[in-house]
BAFIVEX-492369 format. One line per 4 residues: number of its first residue (from 1); their letters; for each residue x, y, z of N, C-alpha, C. Coordinates in steps of 0.05 Angstrom, whole numbers. Layout:
# BAFIVEX-492369
NUM) A) X,Y,Z,X,Y,Z,X,Y,Z | ...
# end
This chain:
# BAFIVEX-492369
1) MRTP) -1373,2755,1348,-1356,2725,1347,-1349,2713,1374 | -1346,2688,1374,-1340,2676,1398,-1322,2660,1399 | -1307,2649,1417,-1288,2631,1418,-1291,2603,1430 | -1286,2584,1409,-1300,2557,1422,-1284,2552,1454
5) ALAP) -1291,2535,1470,-1287,2530,1499,-1277,2499,1501 | -1260,2502,1510,-1245,2472,1522,-1236,2465,1546 | -1241,2445,1568,-1236,2437,1589,-1206,2436,1593 | -1200,2458,1609,-1164,2457,1612,-1152,2427,1611
9) ARGT) -1164,2411,1625,-1145,2387,1630,-1146,2368,1604 | -1167,2369,1586,-1172,2360,1560,-1150,2374,1543 | -1142,2399,1545,-1126,2411,1533,-1100,2402,1536 | -1089,2401,1566,-1064,2397,1562,-1055,2371,1560
13) LAWL) -1073,2353,1567,-1074,2323,1555,-1062,2320,1523 | -1078,2326,1505,-1080,2336,1478,-1043,2346,1478 | -1043,2365,1486,-1019,2382,1482,-993,2371,1491 | -992,2358,1515,-973,2331,1522,-971,2318,1503
17) LQLG) -993,2297,1493,-990,2276,1473,-985,2287,1449 | -984,2315,1437,-977,2320,1408,-948,2328,1413 | -935,2337,1441,-908,2348,1443,-892,2325,1444 | -907,2304,1462,-888,2269,1462,-888,2263,1429
21) YTTW) -910,2260,1421,-907,2244,1392,-885,2260,1381 | -884,2288,1375,-870,2306,1360,-845,2302,1373 | -830,2300,1390,-802,2296,1405,-793,2279,1391 | -805,2251,1399,-798,2224,1391,-794,2223,1361
25) RLFS) -810,2235,1344,-810,2234,1318,-789,2247,1304 | -781,2275,1317,-763,2284,1311,-728,2278,1313 | -730,2261,1350,-710,2250,1356,-698,2230,1337 | -721,2212,1328,-711,2191,1313,-699,2193,1286
29) RNGL) -711,2218,1277,-710,2229,1250,-678,2240,1248 | -673,2260,1269,-646,2266,1269,-624,2253,1279 | -626,2225,1283,-607,2202,1287,-593,2215,1315 | -604,2221,1339,-589,2232,1357,-577,2209,1374
33) TNHA) -589,2185,1374,-570,2160,1386,-538,2161,1372 | -535,2170,1349,-513,2166,1337,-494,2187,1350 | -508,2209,1350,-500,2233,1363,-485,2234,1389 | -499,2224,1413,-494,2220,1434,-476,2194,1440
37) AATA) -476,2182,1419,-453,2156,1424,-423,2176,1421 | -424,2190,1394,-397,2198,1392,-390,2213,1413 | -414,2230,1430,-404,2253,1449,-389,2239,1477 | -408,2212,1481,-391,2194,1498,-370,2185,1498
41) FYFL) -359,2183,1469,-337,2168,1466,-315,2194,1469 | -325,2224,1467,-308,2243,1471,-307,2255,1503 | -326,2241,1509,-330,2252,1541,-304,2235,1553 | -310,2202,1551,-290,2189,1561,-264,2191,1551
45) LSAT) -253,2202,1533,-226,2201,1517,-214,2230,1540 | -237,2254,1542,-230,2275,1553,-228,2273,1586 | -235,2246,1599,-238,2239,1628,-208,2227,1626 | -196,2215,1614,-173,2192,1615,-149,2208,1630
49) PLLL) -148,2237,1612,-119,2249,1622,-132,2257,1653 | -153,2261,1661,-157,2271,1681,-140,2252,1710 | -140,2223,1699,-125,2211,1719,-102,2216,1722 | -89,2223,1700,-51,2238,1709,-60,2261,1727
53) LLSY) -75,2276,1720,-80,2304,1743,-85,2296,1768 | -101,2273,1768,-109,2260,1798,-85,2248,1806 | -72,2235,1795,-45,2228,1807,-24,2247,1817 | -23,2270,1804,-7,2290,1812,-15,2305,1835
57) ALQL) -47,2307,1837,-55,2320,1866,-52,2302,1889 | -49,2273,1878,-51,2255,1908,-24,2252,1916 | 4,2262,1899,25,2257,1904,31,2289,1925 | 14,2311,1912,17,2344,1921,4,2334,1955
61) LGHI) -20,2321,1956,-29,2319,1981,-18,2291,2004 | -4,2279,1985,15,2263,2008,34,2276,2018 | 46,2298,2006,70,2315,2017,55,2334,2040 | 32,2343,2028,14,2365,2047,9,2347,2079
65) AENS) 2,2315,2072,-13,2304,2090,6,2296,2113 | 35,2296,2111,61,2297,2119,57,2313,2142 | 48,2341,2153,51,2357,2169,18,2367,2175 | -1,2358,2157,-32,2368,2161,-49,2343,2167
69) VPAT) -66,2347,2186,-79,2326,2201,-105,2329,2179 | -121,2358,2170,-133,2349,2157,-133,2341,2123 | -111,2340,2117,-98,2334,2093,-101,2300,2095 | -91,2295,2122,-83,2262,2117,-113,2247,2122
73) ILMA) -136,2262,2135,-164,2255,2133,-173,2253,2103 | -169,2269,2089,-179,2273,2063,-166,2254,2045 | -136,2253,2056,-125,2235,2035,-134,2202,2043 | -141,2201,2071,-152,2172,2070,-181,2162,2068
77) ALYE) -194,2195,2062,-223,2195,2050,-226,2187,2023 | -207,2194,2004,-206,2185,1978,-200,2164,1974 | -179,2142,1986,-167,2124,1976,-193,2108,1989 | -204,2110,2011,-225,2089,2024,-250,2088,2007
81) QLQL) -262,2120,1995,-285,2120,1983,-282,2112,1959 | -258,2127,1943,-259,2119,1915,-239,2095,1902 | -228,2089,1925,-220,2053,1921,-187,2065,1903 | -181,2084,1911,-150,2087,1893,-134,2078,1895
85) EHLT) -138,2055,1917,-110,2031,1914,-113,2015,1893 | -141,2013,1888,-141,1991,1873,-139,1996,1844 | -138,2023,1840,-140,2034,1816,-109,2039,1813 | -89,2044,1824,-62,2040,1829,-49,2026,1827
89) ALGF) -64,1994,1831,-50,1966,1833,-60,1962,1801 | -85,1967,1794,-88,1961,1766,-72,1977,1746 | -56,1996,1752,-42,2009,1732,-60,2036,1720 | -81,2038,1728,-99,2067,1715,-92,2086,1721
93) IPRQ) -81,2090,1751,-65,2109,1761,-35,2105,1761 | -19,2117,1753,9,2108,1759,21,2122,1792 | 43,2111,1794,53,2115,1823,70,2136,1821 | 82,2146,1797,101,2160,1795,98,2176,1767
97) TQLA) 92,2200,1777,84,2216,1745,100,2231,1735 | 110,2229,1717,132,2250,1701,120,2269,1685 | 136,2298,1685,128,2318,1676,122,2321,1647 | 130,2304,1628,130,2296,1606,101,2282,1596
101) AGGV) 99,2268,1611,71,2246,1614,51,2275,1619 | 64,2288,1640,30,2309,1647,30,2324,1628 | 44,2332,1614,40,2355,1587,26,2338,1568 | 33,2313,1555,18,2299,1537,-12,2295,1543
105) GLVT) -17,2291,1575,-41,2288,1587,-59,2307,1588 | -41,2336,1586,-58,2356,1582,-69,2365,1557 | -44,2364,1538,-52,2364,1505,-71,2348,1499 | -77,2322,1506,-96,2304,1498,-122,2308,1513
109) LLLS) -121,2326,1530,-148,2333,1554,-157,2360,1539 | -139,2374,1525,-151,2403,1508,-160,2391,1486 | -149,2381,1474,-158,2361,1441,-180,2349,1447 | -185,2325,1465,-210,2311,1466,-231,2331,1478
113) SRGL) -227,2358,1497,-244,2367,1499,-261,2384,1481 | -241,2392,1458,-253,2409,1442,-273,2388,1422 | -267,2368,1425,-275,2340,1406,-306,2344,1423 | -309,2347,1451,-326,2341,1459,-349,2360,1452
117) VNAV) -340,2380,1457,-353,2410,1451,-371,2411,1431 | -350,2399,1407,-354,2405,1380,-374,2380,1375 | -373,2363,1389,-395,2340,1380,-419,2350,1393 | -422,2362,1414,-445,2370,1428,-458,2395,1413
121) NGAF) -440,2411,1400,-454,2433,1378,-463,2419,1353 | -449,2403,1344,-461,2391,1327,-489,2376,1326 | -493,2363,1349,-517,2353,1352,-548,2375,1363 | -528,2398,1372,-551,2422,1376,-559,2433,1344
125) KVIF) -538,2432,1326,-546,2446,1299,-566,2428,1285 | -567,2400,1292,-587,2383,1279,-616,2387,1299 | -605,2393,1323,-635,2395,1337,-655,2414,1331 | -636,2445,1329,-644,2472,1324,-634,2475,1296
129) PEQN) -643,2481,1276,-635,2479,1253,-626,2512,1248 | -617,2524,1224,-605,2545,1222,-587,2562,1248 | -575,2547,1255,-546,2555,1269,-530,2571,1258 | -518,2593,1275,-499,2615,1263,-469,2598,1261
133) RRNV) -457,2606,1240,-428,2598,1247,-406,2618,1266 | -397,2600,1280,-383,2614,1305,-356,2621,1294 | -350,2645,1310,-320,2653,1309,-304,2632,1311 | -277,2623,1296,-257,2608,1299,-244,2609,1319
137) VVSW) -236,2634,1335,-223,2629,1362,-245,2623,1383 | -266,2635,1379,-284,2626,1400,-294,2596,1399 | -291,2583,1377,-295,2549,1375,-268,2538,1376 | -247,2556,1386,-221,2540,1397,-221,2549,1425
141) VLPL) -223,2571,1436,-219,2581,1460,-236,2572,1479 | -260,2569,1465,-281,2563,1487,-283,2536,1495 | -277,2516,1482,-276,2485,1495,-256,2480,1513 | -237,2500,1506,-213,2493,1523,-216,2507,1556
145) VILP) -236,2522,1554,-244,2538,1581,-266,2522,1594 | -284,2514,1579,-308,2500,1592,-300,2473,1602 | -290,2455,1588,-290,2428,1603,-267,2430,1622 | -247,2444,1625,-229,2446,1649,-245,2455,1677
149) VLFL) -259,2473,1669,-270,2488,1684,-297,2470,1697 | -313,2455,1680,-332,2431,1683,-329,2413,1701 | -302,2400,1693,-282,2383,1707,-281,2387,1735 | -264,2408,1736,-264,2425,1767,-283,2422,1781
153) LMGL) -300,2439,1771,-327,2437,1793,-344,2407,1801 | -338,2394,1774,-345,2369,1784,-333,2355,1801 | -303,2353,1805,-284,2342,1821,-292,2354,1850 | -291,2384,1854,-294,2390,1877,-318,2380,1889
157) AALA) -344,2380,1870,-363,2367,1886,-367,2338,1893 | -357,2322,1879,-343,2293,1885,-321,2294,1908 | -311,2312,1907,-292,2309,1934,-303,2317,1957 | -324,2336,1956,-329,2346,1986,-354,2323,1993
161) QTTL) -369,2307,1975,-384,2284,1981,-371,2258,1990 | -347,2257,1973,-332,2237,1989,-321,2242,2018 | -311,2263,2021,-301,2273,2047,-324,2274,2064 | -347,2283,2059,-370,2283,2091,-380,2253,2088
165) SFLA) -383,2237,2071,-382,2200,2072,-366,2195,2094 | -341,2200,2083,-321,2186,2105,-319,2200,2131 | -325,2225,2137,-323,2231,2162,-353,2227,2173 | -371,2225,2165,-400,2213,2179,-390,2183,2189
169) RNDF) -388,2170,2165,-383,2140,2169,-365,2134,2200 | -334,2152,2199,-324,2147,2218,-332,2170,2249 | -352,2182,2240,-358,2196,2270,-339,2218,2279 | -332,2232,2255,-314,2258,2258,-331,2276,2265
173) IGAG) -357,2286,2254,-370,2307,2256,-404,2307,2260 | -408,2281,2271,-428,2272,2277,-452,2264,2252 | -463,2245,2247,-476,2234,2233,-502,2256,2214 | -515,2274,2237,-532,2289,2226,-523,2313,2219
177) NAHV) -500,2324,2229,-479,2352,2213,-479,2337,2182 | -468,2316,2182,-448,2304,2159,-473,2299,2138 | -501,2295,2148,-516,2289,2123,-532,2318,2122 | -534,2337,2134,-536,2360,2126,-520,2373,2107
181) LQAL) -496,2376,2106,-482,2387,2093,-475,2368,2063 | -483,2336,2068,-484,2326,2041,-512,2331,2032 | -533,2339,2036,-554,2351,2024,-554,2375,2010 | -533,2389,2023,-528,2420,2016,-506,2416,1990
185) NSAF) -488,2395,1991,-468,2393,1974,-484,2384,1942 | -504,2362,1955,-520,2347,1931,-535,2372,1914 | -544,2395,1936,-558,2408,1920,-538,2433,1904 | -527,2436,1907,-499,2457,1896,-494,2436,1872
189) GFAM) -488,2420,1868,-486,2393,1848,-504,2396,1826 | -529,2390,1842,-554,2395,1816,-557,2425,1807 | -550,2443,1820,-558,2468,1814,-532,2481,1796 | -509,2466,1797,-492,2468,1775,-495,2453,1747
193) VWAL) -503,2431,1751,-517,2416,1724,-538,2435,1714 | -555,2442,1726,-571,2461,1719,-570,2482,1702 | -549,2492,1714,-546,2522,1700,-528,2513,1676 | -514,2489,1674,-495,2484,1654,-517,2480,1631
197) LFAA) -540,2461,1636,-561,2455,1614,-570,2475,1605 | -581,2498,1628,-600,2521,1621,-589,2535,1599 | -554,2542,1607,-535,2553,1580,-531,2543,1553 | -535,2521,1563,-531,2509,1525,-559,2503,1522
201) YWRL) -587,2497,1530,-610,2510,1519,-620,2530,1506 | -605,2555,1520,-616,2579,1520,-603,2592,1502 | -572,2586,1498,-552,2602,1480,-542,2590,1458 | -546,2557,1459,-535,2548,1430,-547,2553,1407
205) PRQH) -575,2550,1408,-594,2552,1389,-595,2579,1381 | -594,2585,1347,-593,2608,1332,-613,2634,1343 | -636,2612,1344,-657,2631,1356,-666,2616,1376 | -660,2637,1399,-657,2627,1424,-689,2628,1437
209) PRAR) -700,2604,1453,-721,2605,1460,-719,2624,1489 | -740,2627,1496,-753,2645,1518,-733,2630,1539 | -724,2647,1558,-706,2640,1586,-723,2621,1601 | -748,2631,1606,-763,2614,1620,-769,2582,1617
213) DAAA) -772,2580,1583,-776,2556,1568,-751,2530,1574 | -733,2549,1572,-704,2541,1571,-699,2530,1596 | -707,2541,1621,-699,2541,1648,-715,2514,1656 | -741,2511,1642,-759,2485,1651,-751,2465,1642
217) FALG) -738,2467,1617,-729,2440,1599,-704,2426,1612 | -694,2453,1623,-660,2445,1635,-675,2430,1663 | -684,2443,1675,-694,2428,1695,-699,2401,1694 | -722,2393,1677,-727,2371,1671,-703,2350,1659
221) AAAS) -679,2358,1649,-664,2345,1638,-640,2337,1672 | -642,2367,1679,-624,2355,1706,-636,2331,1730 | -660,2331,1733,-681,2317,1743,-667,2294,1739 | -675,2286,1706,-670,2258,1691,-642,2249,1703
225) LAAL) -614,2265,1692,-595,2253,1703,-588,2249,1724 | -596,2262,1742,-600,2249,1772,-610,2230,1774 | -635,2218,1769,-652,2200,1771,-622,2176,1756 | -612,2179,1733,-593,2162,1715,-572,2160,1736
229) LLLS) -565,2179,1754,-535,2175,1771,-547,2153,1790 | -567,2160,1806,-580,2137,1825,-580,2115,1812 | -588,2105,1795,-592,2081,1781,-568,2071,1777 | -554,2085,1760,-527,2079,1753,-504,2069,1779
233) GVFF) -514,2085,1804,-500,2077,1829,-507,2052,1840 | -533,2044,1836,-544,2019,1844,-535,1996,1827 | -538,1996,1805,-523,1974,1782,-498,1971,1790 | -481,1998,1795,-450,1993,1793,-450,1974,1816
237) KLES) -461,1976,1837,-451,1964,1867,-452,1936,1862 | -470,1925,1836,-474,1892,1841,-445,1877,1832 | -440,1856,1845,-418,1842,1852,-420,1829,1818 | -438,1820,1806,-447,1803,1790,-433,1829,1762
241) YRSL) -437,1849,1765,-429,1870,1742,-394,1869,1742 | -383,1866,1770,-363,1876,1769,-338,1847,1763 | -349,1819,1770,-341,1800,1762,-337,1795,1727 | -364,1806,1724,-365,1800,1689,-351,1815,1673
245) YGAL) -342,1841,1682,-318,1855,1665,-298,1862,1677 | -291,1855,1707,-261,1860,1715,-253,1883,1723 | -228,1884,1708,-221,1911,1711,-223,1938,1696 | -236,1920,1671,-243,1948,1643,-275,1952,1654
249) GGVV) -282,1941,1679,-314,1952,1688,-316,1971,1689 | -300,1997,1703,-311,2020,1708,-304,2038,1680 | -286,2030,1658,-286,2041,1631,-310,2039,1623 | -318,2014,1613,-348,2007,1606,-366,2021,1622
253) FVLI) -366,2024,1646,-387,2031,1662,-397,2059,1648 | -376,2074,1651,-370,2107,1644,-379,2113,1619 | -371,2093,1590,-376,2101,1576,-409,2097,1567 | -421,2076,1574,-446,2065,1578,-466,2087,1593
257) GGYF) -456,2101,1613,-471,2121,1632,-471,2144,1615 | -441,2149,1605,-443,2174,1588,-457,2174,1562 | -470,2153,1549,-479,2147,1527,-510,2154,1537 | -521,2144,1556,-552,2148,1564,-546,2180,1572
261) AFLL) -530,2192,1587,-532,2216,1600,-538,2235,1573 | -521,2232,1559,-521,2248,1529,-549,2243,1513 | -562,2221,1518,-585,2217,1496,-601,2229,1518 | -606,2236,1546,-625,2247,1559,-620,2279,1554
265) LYLW) -599,2289,1550,-585,2312,1543,-593,2315,1516 | -598,2308,1502,-606,2313,1473,-636,2300,1467 | -650,2290,1484,-680,2286,1483,-693,2306,1493 | -682,2313,1517,-699,2345,1525,-688,2370,1507
269) AQAL) -666,2367,1502,-663,2393,1475,-683,2387,1454 | -693,2362,1443,-708,2360,1424,-734,2370,1426 | -739,2360,1460,-762,2367,1474,-774,2402,1475 | -749,2411,1478,-754,2440,1479,-758,2458,1453
273) YAYG) -744,2439,1431,-755,2458,1398,-779,2447,1396 | -790,2420,1399,-814,2414,1391,-837,2432,1408 | -831,2441,1429,-846,2456,1452,-853,2476,1430 | -834,2490,1413,-846,2511,1400,-856,2506,1376
277) KADI) -859,2476,1369,-871,2466,1341,-895,2456,1344 | -904,2450,1369,-931,2435,1374,-949,2445,1357 | -952,2464,1361,-981,2484,1342,-980,2478,1319 | -948,2484,1308,-947,2484,1281,-946,2462,1264
281) TALE) -937,2435,1284,-946,2407,1270,-969,2400,1273 | -988,2407,1298,-1016,2402,1291,-1033,2415,1280 | -1031,2445,1268,-1048,2455,1243,-1037,2447,1219 | -1013,2431,1216,-999,2426,1194,-1015,2402,1184
285) KLFL) -1023,2379,1205,-1038,2352,1204,-1068,2365,1201 | -1074,2378,1215,-1102,2393,1205,-1106,2396,1172 | -1090,2418,1166,-1091,2432,1141,-1088,2411,1120 | -1068,2390,1119,-1066,2372,1106,-1087,2343,1106
289) AGSG) -1105,2345,1126,-1118,2324,1123,-1131,2311,1106 | -1144,2333,1087,-1159,2324,1059,-1148,2322,1042 | -1117,2327,1040,-1102,2329,1015,-1084,2306,1007 | -1102,2282,1021,-1083,2253,1013,-1060,2251,1027
293) AGAG) -1046,2263,1048,-1020,2260,1064,-1016,2231,1070 | -1042,2224,1084,-1037,2196,1087,-1023,2190,1116 | -1034,2207,1132,-1026,2202,1169,-1035,2173,1169 | -1021,2163,1191,-1018,2127,1206,-1040,2140,1219
297) KLEG) -1049,2112,1233,-1067,2108,1252,-1061,2128,1277 | -1034,2117,1284,-1022,2131,1315,-1024,2167,1307 | -1014,2171,1283,-1007,2198,1281,-1040,2208,1277 | -1060,2199,1268,-1081,2204,1267,-1097,2208,1290
301) YVFG) -1086,2194,1310,-1098,2189,1342,-1094,2218,1355 | -1066,2216,1348,-1045,2243,1368,-1059,2269,1360 | -1062,2271,1334,-1078,2295,1326,-1099,2300,1315 | -1115,2278,1327,-1144,2273,1308,-1163,2291,1326
305) DTQR) -1155,2305,1353,-1174,2324,1371,-1164,2349,1362 | -1178,2362,1353,-1174,2394,1345,-1188,2413,1359 | -1195,2405,1385,-1215,2426,1407,-1193,2438,1420 | -1166,2425,1417,-1143,2449,1436,-1141,2473,1413
309) LLAK) -1137,2468,1383,-1131,2488,1363,-1154,2507,1363 | -1179,2497,1367,-1203,2511,1364,-1202,2536,1384 | -1192,2522,1405,-1192,2536,1434,-1177,2562,1434 | -1149,2549,1413,-1135,2574,1422,-1132,2593,1396
313) YGQV) -1144,2579,1370,-1138,2599,1349,-1169,2603,1337 | -1184,2588,1343,-1221,2585,1337,-1231,2608,1339 | -1255,2617,1317,-1269,2643,1323,-1294,2629,1309 | -1315,2635,1318,-1342,2632,1305,-1353,2661,1303
317) HPPG) -1369,2658,1276,-1382,2687,1271,-1405,2679,1254 | -1424,2700,1259,-1452,2694,1253,-1456,2693,1218 | -1480,2692,1208,-1485,2694,1177,-1486,2722,1172 | -1469,2734,1143,-1468,2752,1142,-1442,2772,1153
321) HALI) -1431,2761,1164,-1400,2768,1173,-1384,2771,1154 | -1368,2794,1154,-1346,2799,1133,-1311,2790,1150 | -1311,2766,1140,-1285,2764,1159,-1262,2782,1142 | -1259,2788,1119,-1245,2800,1107,-1254,2823,1088
325) EEGD) -1254,2846,1088,-1261,2866,1075,-1241,2876,1049 | -1246,2876,1018,-1223,2885,999,-1220,2913,1010 | -1189,2921,1001,-1175,2938,1011,-1160,2940,1031 | -1173,2923,1059,-1161,2927,1081,-1129,2923,1084
329) DSKT) -1116,2932,1104,-1078,2925,1106,-1086,2897,1126 | -1099,2889,1134,-1103,2862,1154,-1087,2843,1134 | -1068,2823,1152,-1051,2804,1134,-1059,2777,1155 | -1087,2770,1171,-1084,2750,1180,-1096,2731,1166
333) AYFL) -1090,2701,1159,-1101,2686,1142,-1122,2669,1167 | -1140,2652,1146,-1156,2641,1157,-1158,2605,1151 | -1171,2596,1162,-1170,2561,1153,-1207,2562,1162 | -1223,2549,1138,-1250,2548,1145,-1249,2519,1164
337) YAGR) -1260,2520,1181,-1263,2486,1197,-1291,2482,1200 | -1312,2499,1193,-1338,2492,1191,-1351,2511,1181 | -1379,2505,1155,-1388,2522,1145,-1380,2537,1117 | -1396,2555,1111,-1386,2562,1083,-1388,2586,1086
341) AAVY) -1374,2604,1062,-1362,2633,1062,-1367,2638,1029 | -1370,2662,1029,-1370,2675,998,-1352,2695,990 | -1334,2691,968,-1320,2711,958,-1329,2732,938 | -1326,2755,954,-1339,2780,930,-1312,2798,922
345) KNVD) -1320,2810,904,-1303,2825,887,-1314,2852,881 | -1305,2876,888,-1322,2905,879,-1311,2913,851 | -1337,2912,840,-1336,2923,814,-1358,2946,806 | -1362,2955,782,-1368,2982,779,-1404,2975,781
349) GGRR) -1422,2988,798,-1441,2984,804,-1449,2967,828 | -1429,2955,843,-1436,2935,863,-1411,2919,870 | -1425,2898,877,-1403,2871,890,-1412,2841,872 | -1393,2827,854,-1390,2812,842,-1385,2788,864
353) RLGE) -1404,2764,857,-1402,2738,870,-1374,2724,852 | -1350,2714,865,-1333,2699,850,-1332,2676,858 | -1339,2670,871,-1343,2634,882,-1349,2625,916 | -1340,2614,922,-1352,2604,947,-1324,2585,960
357) LNEG) -1331,2587,984,-1311,2572,1003,-1314,2551,1021 | -1305,2527,1020,-1314,2501,1030,-1301,2495,1062 | -1308,2478,1072,-1291,2468,1096,-1263,2455,1085 | -1248,2457,1108,-1220,2451,1095,-1208,2469,1083
361) QLFG) -1209,2493,1072,-1201,2504,1050,-1182,2535,1070 | -1159,2537,1067,-1144,2561,1071,-1143,2586,1052 | -1153,2605,1073,-1158,2631,1054,-1142,2659,1062 | -1137,2678,1057,-1136,2703,1062,-1103,2707,1066
365) EMAY) -1086,2688,1053,-1054,2691,1050,-1046,2708,1035 | -1065,2710,1012,-1047,2725,985,-1041,2748,1001 | -1054,2773,1019,-1046,2793,1030,-1019,2796,1043 | -1012,2772,1058,-988,2769,1073,-961,2758,1052
369) LLNE) -971,2740,1036,-951,2727,1016,-942,2749,992 | -968,2764,983,-952,2786,962,-953,2812,979 | -954,2814,1003,-949,2848,1019,-964,2868,1002 | -991,2857,998,-1007,2874,992,-1038,2885,999
373) KRTA) -1054,2894,998,-1083,2900,1010,-1099,2872,998 | -1115,2870,1018,-1143,2853,1005,-1150,2856,978 | -1158,2835,965,-1162,2837,940,-1191,2829,932 | -1201,2823,955,-1226,2811,952,-1241,2811,981
377) SVVA) -1267,2803,987,-1281,2808,1009,-1291,2776,1016 | -1294,2771,1036,-1306,2743,1040,-1318,2741,1064 | -1352,2730,1063,-1380,2734,1082,-1380,2709,1084 | -1385,2712,1112,-1404,2684,1120,-1428,2678,1109
381) DGEI) -1433,2656,1099,-1461,2648,1091,-1477,2635,1112 | -1470,2630,1130,-1483,2616,1154,-1460,2622,1176 | -1468,2611,1203,-1447,2606,1222,-1427,2594,1213 | -1403,2607,1216,-1382,2590,1206,-1356,2594,1229
385) TVLA) -1341,2565,1226,-1321,2570,1251,-1292,2569,1234 | -1275,2587,1241,-1253,2587,1225,-1229,2587,1251 | -1206,2579,1241,-1176,2586,1255,-1164,2612,1245 | -1163,2625,1258,-1148,2656,1250,-1114,2654,1259
389) LPPQ) -1103,2649,1236,-1072,2656,1234,-1057,2676,1232 | -1041,2688,1251,-1024,2712,1244,-1009,2709,1231 | -989,2728,1212,-976,2725,1201,-946,2704,1202 | -941,2713,1235,-923,2697,1244,-920,2664,1237
393) ILEE) -954,2656,1251,-957,2633,1247,-965,2623,1219 | -967,2631,1201,-961,2624,1170,-936,2622,1158 | -922,2641,1169,-895,2636,1168,-879,2615,1175 | -879,2610,1197,-877,2585,1211,-885,2557,1194
397) LMRH) -909,2557,1189,-924,2537,1172,-909,2531,1147 | -904,2550,1135,-891,2546,1109,-862,2536,1115 | -852,2549,1128,-821,2539,1140,-821,2510,1143 | -839,2503,1164,-840,2474,1172,-849,2452,1156
401) SAPL) -866,2456,1134,-876,2435,1121,-879,2440,1094 | -858,2435,1079,-856,2435,1046,-887,2427,1030 | -899,2400,1040,-923,2398,1028,-943,2421,1027 | -950,2429,1054,-963,2453,1063,-964,2477,1041
405) SRRI) -930,2486,1036,-913,2506,1020,-927,2503,995 | -931,2476,982,-933,2475,961,-965,2478,949 | -977,2470,976,-1007,2474,967,-1010,2500,976 | -1001,2512,982,-1010,2542,991,-1004,2562,965
409) IDIL) -977,2554,956,-969,2563,931,-988,2557,903 | -1001,2530,908,-1019,2518,880,-1045,2535,886 | -1054,2537,903,-1074,2559,916,-1077,2585,901 | -1054,2598,914,-1054,2622,900,-1051,2630,874
413) CQRL) -1038,2602,863,-1040,2606,826,-1062,2601,818 | -1082,2586,833,-1110,2584,825,-1125,2615,828 | -1121,2618,845,-1137,2649,856,-1130,2670,840 | -1101,2672,832,-1094,2696,810,-1103,2689,787
417) ERMN) -1103,2666,779,-1116,2660,749,-1152,2659,748 | -1168,2661,772,-1190,2661,769,-1198,2690,769 | -1181,2708,783,-1186,2736,791,-1176,2748,760 | -1157,2739,751,-1154,2750,720,-1176,2747,700
421) LASP) -1183,2727,706,-1210,2720,681,-1236,2734,688 | -1235,2741,714,-1259,2754,729,-1256,2790,718 | -1231,2796,722,-1225,2822,714,-1242,2836,687 | -1251,2854,687,-1263,2862,658,-1243,2871,646
425) G) -1244,2874,614,-1226,2879,598,-1210,2855,593
# end
């Protein structure tokens, strides 16, 4: 037996093309743009009560600044960098905040936070099917803990970045030191976002992906969000944008930015799911190629190169080689890619030829589906090329593709009927 070879660059390119196509097809079919819009709305709703909390913090900071130079510098940095005076003048931040209003803001924050977490969890249920039901207590407590902690960490990172920018601009600690601290603070913020995405990609799906896969796709998502943040910063600074939207520009901008951020979040999550299904999808297209499935031109081009599958699952056997021996306990299924094979049944006095297998046929699946020993032998008529499929791959194929499952069941019924007719008596 030998295995077909494949150039590494060609295999990687084919895999990336199939992964990208599968990701986009699933992303479009699952309607994740609507999920992103709903999540962005809850994000904006969750961020709104934070303005009340910010006003509390400013009032407290103002009292501390009366007797503290560092607090005075921090307050000046916040007002200058975040333009808080303009927000206060426009009415977004109240000058005097009452306790009752703060209580309403906290309740709104908690309820909207739960809606945000539920929206994310709902999207992940669509991306990663077969999610388990979460405990009622956890479903209520978890959102109330995650979002306040998340906003607190984001606020601390933004506060540190703002303060460092103010200190560098006014030459309090030196431009060089400030830039180093800003870089460290940015790295900390990036690591925080990556850790959050990693936890979501790894733990939210019921069938947890491998930790290293979740970490790699979380890194891609974090990098994409960082690029989006940089582009958003450039776009928001354009004077035409401010003059067009006026006072509500910030709200509109946050909503649009949140929408695209969650689009990226779900797109990378969908890519993580497709990563585990790339081979399954390619095998499905190969097996159904001759069954009238009617793949389009783009799909035919993406999955037309079968060399990657041959390099991973393919086997080449010489004439007379027995792939399957009657009575064996093996459960591997095979797809006949090239060549012909004969099917034999042991009878009194020798072996009886039941028929032959041609290119494009799947065989050997009965042992796994019926959980029995091999019921017949399969021998190569000439040199043949097959794809060997372990039981877990066959199980994934049947769960992933209803047309392929129907085809396998139909073939199984036909073979059982032929074997019954061939049996003596």
